[in-house]
C-alpha positions in Angstrom: -15.1 -10.1 -12.4 -18.3 -10.9 -10.5 -16.7 -9.8 -7.2 -15.5 -6.6 -8.8 -18.9 -5.8 -10.2 -20.3 -6.4 -6.7 -17.8 -4.0 -5.2 -18.7 -1.2 -7.7 -22.4 -1.8 -7.2 -22.1 -1.6 -3.4 -19.9 1.5 -3.6 -22.4 3.2 -5.9 -25.2 2.4 -3.4 -23.7 4.8 -0.9 -21.8 2.7 1.5 -18.9 5.0 0.7 -19.4 8.7 1.5 -17.6 11.5 -0.2 -15.9 14.3 1.7 -19.2 16.2 2.3 -21.1 13.1 3.3 -22.8 12.6 0.0 -23.0 9.5 -2.1 -20.2 8.7 -4.5 -21.5 8.3 -8.1 -20.6 5.2 -9.9 -18.7 7.3 -12.5 -16.3 8.5 -9.7 -15.5 5.0 -8.5 -12.1 3.8 -9.6 -12.9 0.6 -11.4 -9.4 -0.2 -12.6 -9.7 -3.5 -10.9 -13.0 -4.4 -12.4 -11.9 -5.1 -15.9 -9.3 -7.7 -15.3 -9.6 -10.9 -13.4 -11.2 -11.6 -10.0 -10.6 -9.6 -6.9 -12.0 -10.6 -3.5 -13.2 -7.6 -1.6 -14.7 -7.3 1.8 -15.4 -4.4 4.0 -17.3 -1.1 3.9 -17.1 1.4 1.1 -14.6 3.6 2.9 -12.3 0.7 3.3 -12.5 -0.3 -0.4 -12.1 3.0 -2.2 -9.7 6.0 -2.1 -9.6 9.0 -4.4 -6.8 8.3 -6.9 -7.1 4.5 -6.3 -4.5 2.1 -4.9 -1.6 4.1 -6.3 -2.6 7.3 -4.5 -3.4 5.4 -1.3 0.0 3.6 -1.1 1.9 6.7 -2.3 0.3 8.6 0.5 1.3 5.9 2.9 4.9 6.0 1.8 5.0 9.8 2.1 3.4 9.6 5.6 5.8 6.9 6.7 8.7 9.3 6.7 7.1 11.0 9.7 7.6 7.8 11.6 11.0 6.7 10.1 12.7 6.4 13.5 9.9 4.5 15.2 9.3 1.6 12.7 11.9 -0.7 11.2 9.8 -1.8 8.2 6.7 -0.4 6.5 4.6 -2.6 4.3 1.7 -2.6 2.0 -0.1 -5.2 -0.1 -0.6 -4.0 -3.6 -3.4 -5.9 -5.5 -2.3 -5.1 -9.1 1.1 -5.8 -10.6 0.8 -2.7 -12.9 0.2 -0.6 -9.8 3.5 -1.7 -8.3 5.4 -0.2 -11.2 3.4 3.0 -11.0 4.0 3.2 -7.2 7.7 2.6 -7.7 8.0 5.2 -10.4 5.9 7.8 -8.6 7.9 7.4 -5.4 11.3 6.7 -7.0 11.5 3.5 -5.0 14.8 1.6 -5.3 17.2 0.0 -2.9 19.5 2.4 -1.2 18.8 6.1 -1.6 15.2 7.2 -2.1 14.9 10.6 -0.5 11.4 11.6 0.9 10.2 15.2 1.0 10.9 15.3 4.7 14.6 14.6 4.1 14.3 11.0 5.3 15.9 8.4 3.0 14.4 5.0 2.2 17.5 2.8 2.5 15.9 -0.6 1.8 13.1 -1.5 -0.6 11.9 -5.1 -1.3 8.9 -6.7 -2.9 7.5 -10.2 -2.7 5.1 -11.5 -5.3 2.4 -13.7 -3.7 -0.8 -15.3 -4.8 -3.0 -18.3 -5.3 -4.8 -19.3 -8.4 -5.6 -16.4 -10.6 -5.4 -13.8 -7.8 -1.9 -12.3 -7.3 -0.7 -9.5 -5.1 2.7 -8.0 -4.3 3.9 -7.1 -0.8 6.1 -4.0 -0.9 8.4 -3.2 2.0 10.5 -0.2 2.8 12.8 0.7 5.6 14.6 3.9 6.5 17.4 1.9 8.1 20.3 0.1 6.2 20.5 -3.7 6.7 23.5 -3.3 9.0 21.5 -1.0 11.3 18.5 -3.3 11.8 20.0 -5.3 14.7 21.0 -2.2 16.5 17.5 -0.7 16.0 15.9 -3.8 17.6 18.4 -4.0 20.5 17.8 -0.4 21.2 14.2 -1.3 22.0 15.2 -4.2 24.2 14.2 -6.9 21.7 15.7 -10.3 22.5 16.6 -12.9 20.0 16.6 -16.7 20.4 20.2 -17.1 19.4 21.5 -14.6 22.0 
């Protein structure tokens, strides 16, 4: 909680700038992380805060990833709060094998890995626009070489 209070205090000081360059008031800072447990934060205000919080940031990342569906095999994001994972999954209808994005691209694989140490836990979420059977072909098409070949 001490680290979370430090984060909010530093953000309220003005390290984070709003859209028009003004300071962000402490009332506008998403403090959903501050009430529960310890979070270790480091970085500038603009790296620690996003309008709509973590759910909006990751959801925007998922939406934007559809633009690069053919260029990247896996997209990943580390989600700090377990309750945010459920919100992100619900908001983006994430499931394995058939989540259609607005651009028409379909997320064909979705996985999550719970990780953490001590009282701090996070979840790594991963999504791919390629089915498992297409992964090797995708890599070979980019001249990737494998040890067993």
